[in-house]
N, C-alpha and C positions, 0 to 999 in steps of 0.2 A: 562315777555317777551313781547316786543313791537309788534305791528302789523306787521311791516316789518320783524322782526325776525321770527315771526310765519310763514309768507309767505315763507321766505327763508328756514325755516325748512321743510315745506311741499314740496317745490320744490326739496330739496335734498333727502328727503325720497322717493318721486315719482321717481326721477332719479335712486336711488339705486334699487328700485323694477323693473324698466324697464330694467336695466342692468342685473339683476338676471333672468328675463324672457328670455332675449336674450341668456344668457349662458345656461339656461335650454334647449332651443330649439337646440342650437349647440350640447350640450352633448347627447341629445336623438337621434339626427340625426346621429352623428358620431357613437354612441353606436349601433344603429340598423344596420348601414352599416357594421361595423366591425363584429358584431354578425352573420350577414347573410353570409358574406364572409368566416369567420372562420369555421362555422358549415357546410356550403356547401362543403368546401375543405375537411373537415374530412369525410363528408358523401359520397362523390364521390371518396375518396381514393387518392386525389391529393398528399398528403404528404406521402403516403405509398410507399414502394419500389415496382418496377415492378416485376411480373405482378400484376396490380391493379385489385382487385376483387370487383365489385360493386354488391350488393345484390338487385335483382329485379329492374333494372334501369328504366324499363318502369313505375313502380309504384312510384319510387322516383322522377320522373318528376313532379308529382302532387304537393307535398309540395314545391319543389324547385321553380317551375314556379309561383305557387300561392303566395308563400312568396315574390318573387321578385315583383309581381304586388302590393301587399300591401305595400312593401317598397317604391315603386315609389309613391304611394298615400301619404304615410307619408312625403316623401321628398317634394312633391308638397304643402302639407299643411304647412310644416315648412318654406319652402323657400318663400312662399307668403308674409311673414312678412318682409323679407329682400329686396323684390322688391319694397316696398313702403317706402317712406321717413318717418322718425320718427315723424315729425310734422303732417303727414297725417294719421298716424295709429289710432289716437284717433277718427277721423271723420269716418274712415272705420272699426272701431273695431267690430261693430255688424256684418258686412258682413264677416269679417275674421273669427269670431267665428262660424258663421253658416257654413261657408265653412269647417272649421276644424272638426266640429261635423259630417258634411255630409260625408266627406272623411273617417273619422274613422268608421262611420256606414257601408260604402261600404266595408271597410277592414274586419270588423267583419262578414259581410254577405258572403264575399268570403271564409274566413277561415271556417265558419260554413258549407258552401256548399261543400268545398273540404273534410272536415272531414266526412260529411255524405256520400259523394261518396266513400271514402275509407272504411267506415264501410260497405257499400253495397258490395263492392268488397271483403272484408274480409269474407263475408258469403259464397262466392263461391270458394275462394282459400285462402291459408294461406298467411298472410302478415308478413314481417320481422319486428322484434323489432326495427331495425334501422329506418324504415319508421315511425313507431309510435313515436319514439324518435324525429324525425324531426318535426312531427306535434306538439309534446309537446313544442319543442323549438320555433316553430312558434307562438303558442298560448302565450307562455311566452313573446316573443318579442312584440307581438301586445298589450297584456294587460298591460305589465309593462312599456315599453318604449314609445310606441305610445299612450297608455292611459295617461301616465304621461305628455306627450307633450300636449294632449288635455286639461287636467286639468290646465296646466300652461297657455294655451291660454285663457281659460275661466276665469282666475283670481282666481281660487279656492286655489291656493298656495300663494297668496299674503300675507295672514296673517302670514305665516311662514317666508316670506321674510321680512316683517315689523319687526317681532321679532328678526330676525337676524341682520337687519341693524339699528335698533333703537339705540343700544349702540354706534355704529360707528358714526352715524349722530349726536347724542347728544354730543359726545366727540369733534367732529369737530366743532359743533356750539359753544361749550364752549370755545374752543381755539380761535376761531375767535372773539368772544365777549370779551375775555380777552385781546387779542391783540388790539382791537379797544378801549377798556377802557384805556389801557396803553398809547395809542397815544393821547387820549383826556385828559389825566390827567394833571392838572396844578400844578407845584411844587411851593409852597408858600415859601417865604423867612421867616426864623425864626425871630420872633419879639425880639427886644432887651429888656432885663429885666431891669426894673427901680427899683433901690433900694429905699426903703421908710424908714423914721424914724418918731418917735413920736415927735411932736412939744411941745412947752411949754404949749400950750393951750389944749393939749390932742388929736390933730388931726394929721392924717398921712400926711406927706409932703415928696416930692422927696428929697432924700439924695444926694446932689451934691458932697459932700466930698467923697462918696463911689465910684462915677464914675470917679473922678479925677485921681486916680492911674491907672485905666484902660486906660484913654486917654493918660496919660503920658507914659504908657508902649507901646501903639500903636504908639506914636510919636517917641519913640526910635527905 
């Protein structure tokens, strides 16, 4: 593979990894928003027929509001990449990575603080299982979706993207190289075969008598 082909291969593979990072950010953001809306609707009985019964609404505000704050932080972290042009993201990569890690740390600190607060409240009064389930879903969303988004921003998932895109890029590179070779290929005219015969002195000489019938046939 020539140097130009290698450079083209690296560019295609880098572009494939970049597109996968973008799709991962979009999927984690959409998943977190849908997850929050769906569970909050179930938690507050929006889909249940009236009269709606909400268990300990004053305590359910803690995971609902806390989860909303961490969701906003996740959105700020993910949307920061879309506000910057793709050609400038490499120059500001370290800044975006530090911001992503910082916002994730704030989200974890908020959820840890709210969980500790709820544990203290549980010492003085009973807490419904629904509220603890809300905390569990909140932890799951933060660690699974927000955490996956941070790993994606830090580049820790690039190796899996490379393994996924390597067959595709190699196949595309092979087809392009094959098409280029087909365009540059020169079709050579077949050479006319010359009949030979053995002369009187034992040397091979062109046999003109063998080519005469062919010329006569072409003349007809």
